[in-house]
C-alpha positions in Angstrom: 0.0 0.0 0.0 2.9 2.3 0.8 4.5 1.6 -2.5 1.3 2.3 -4.3 1.0 5.7 -2.6 4.6 6.4 -3.4 4.2 5.5 -7.1 0.9 7.4 -7.3 2.5 10.5 -5.7 5.5 10.3 -8.0 3.3 10.0 -11.1 1.1 12.8 -9.9 4.2 15.1 -9.4 5.6 14.2 -12.8 2.2 14.8 -14.4 1.9 18.2 -12.7 5.4 19.1 -13.9 4.6 18.1 -17.5 1.2 19.9 -17.4 3.0 23.1 -16.4 5.7 22.7 -19.0 6.1 25.8 -21.3 6.4 25.7 -25.0 9.6 27.4 -26.2 10.2 29.2 -29.5 13.2 30.9 -31.0 13.4 33.9 -33.3 16.3 35.7 -35.0 15.7 39.5 -34.7 18.8 40.4 -36.7 17.4 38.3 -39.6 14.0 40.0 -39.2 15.6 43.5 -39.2 17.6 42.8 -42.3 14.4 41.7 -44.1 12.5 44.9 -43.3 12.8 47.5 -46.1 12.1 50.4 -43.7 15.0 49.3 -41.5 17.3 49.2 -44.4 16.4 52.7 -45.5 16.9 54.0 -41.9 20.2 52.2 -41.7 21.4 53.7 -44.9 20.5 57.2 -43.6 22.4 56.5 -40.5 25.4 55.3 -42.5 25.3 58.4 -44.6 25.3 60.6 -41.5 28.3 58.6 -40.1 30.2 59.0 -43.4 29.6 62.8 -43.2 30.9 62.9 -39.6 33.9 60.8 -40.6 34.7 63.2 -43.4 34.4 66.1 -41.1 36.8 64.6 -38.7 39.2 63.6 -41.4 39.2 67.2 -42.7 39.9 68.5 -39.2 42.7 66.0 -38.9 44.2 67.1 -42.2 44.0 70.7 -41.2 45.7 69.8 -37.9 48.5 68.0 -39.6 49.1 70.8 -42.0 49.1 73.5 -39.2 51.3 71.3 -36.9 53.8 70.7 -39.7 53.9 74.4 -40.6 54.3 75.3 -36.9 57.2 72.8 -36.5 58.9 74.2 -39.6 58.5 77.9 -38.5 59.0 77.3 -34.8 62.6 78.5 -34.8 61.6 81.8 -36.6 58.8 82.6 -34.1 59.3 84.5 -30.9 57.3 85.4 -27.8 53.6 86.0 -28.5 53.8 84.6 -32.1 55.2 81.3 -30.8 52.5 81.0 -28.1 49.7 82.0 -30.4 50.6 79.4 -33.1 51.2 76.8 -30.4 47.8 77.5 -29.0 46.2 77.3 -32.5 47.6 73.8 -32.9 46.6 72.7 -29.4 43.1 74.1 -29.8 42.7 72.3 -33.1 43.8 69.1 -31.6 41.4 69.6 -28.7 38.6 70.3 -31.2 39.3 67.0 -33.0 39.2 65.0 -29.8 36.0 66.8 -28.6 34.2 66.4 -32.0 35.2 62.7 -32.1 33.9 62.2 -28.6 30.6 64.0 -29.3 30.0 62.1 -32.5 31.4 58.7 -31.8 31.8 58.5 -28.0 29.9 56.1 -25.7 27.0 58.6 -25.3 27.7 60.3 -28.6 25.3 61.4 -31.3 25.8 58.1 -33.2 24.6 56.1 -30.2 21.6 58.3 -29.8 20.8 58.2 -33.5 21.2 54.4 -33.6 18.9 54.1 -30.5 16.3 56.3 -32.2 16.6 54.3 -35.3 16.2 50.9 -33.8 13.6 51.6 -31.1 10.6 51.7 -33.3 11.6 48.5 -35.1 12.3 46.8 -31.8 8.8 47.8 -30.6 7.3 46.4 -33.8 9.2 43.2 -33.5 8.2 42.9 -29.8 4.5 43.3 -30.7 4.8 40.8 -33.5 6.6 38.3 -31.2 3.9 38.8 -28.6 1.1 38.2 -31.1 2.8 35.1 -32.6 3.6 33.6 -29.1 0.0 34.1 -28.0 -1.3 32.6 -31.2 1.1 29.6 -30.9 0.8 29.1 -27.2 4.5 29.8 -26.4 5.5 30.5 -22.9 9.1 31.4 -23.7 10.6 33.0 -26.8 14.4 33.3 -27.1 16.3 35.6 -29.5 19.1 33.6 -31.1 20.8 36.8 -32.4 21.5 38.2 -29.0 24.3 35.9 -27.8 22.0 33.0 -27.0 23.9 30.0 -28.1 21.5 27.7 -29.9 23.5 24.6 -30.8 20.6 22.8 -32.6 17.2 24.0 -33.4 14.5 22.1 -35.2 12.7 24.3 -37.8 9.4 23.8 -36.1 10.6 25.7 -33.1 12.0 28.6 -35.2 9.3 31.3 -35.4 11.4 33.9 -37.1 9.4 33.6 -40.4 6.1 33.8 -38.6 7.1 37.0 -36.9 8.4 38.4 -40.2 5.1 37.5 -41.8 3.2 39.4 -39.1 5.5 42.5 -39.6 5.3 42.4 -43.4 1.5 42.0 -43.4 1.3 45.0 -41.1 3.4 47.2 -43.4 1.7 46.0 -46.6 -1.7 46.7 -45.0 -0.6 50.2 -44.1 0.6 50.8 -47.7 -2.8 49.5 -49.0 -4.7 51.9 -46.8 -2.6 54.9 -48.0 -3.5 54.2 -51.6 
């Protein structure tokens, strides 16, 4: 009788565990982003802005090199205030380059803010599509394999990337149809 109770309790616990098991799905948000035409457009605008800033810094760097070389060559001919003034010009230009680089490309620079503003709307759209898809398919957990989650093996039936992409693309084509 004790064995029967023990076996019954064991099966009851296992049954409860399996009944509460969550379905898991996986998506690849990088793949999804690269398939969205609006994201590609926004990314190309960002890259154009970055190229402009890089050109600006390269021009400042060229000007600095030119002035520094001229200063080094004329240093022996300069005296007093002239020497200090030219030295200050070169130092100020160097400081300007470092400041501009930091403002544009630093940790909290304009490129970080611009990239965050670029990706936030798309992340929100993807989040909503994942939520819709997970509710529709009864998923309890959805992992993003593009964010350093090491997925060693994944059966195609657990990869919901294309379903999320379909939701997103249907949403954008529906918006285009309404505008026409």
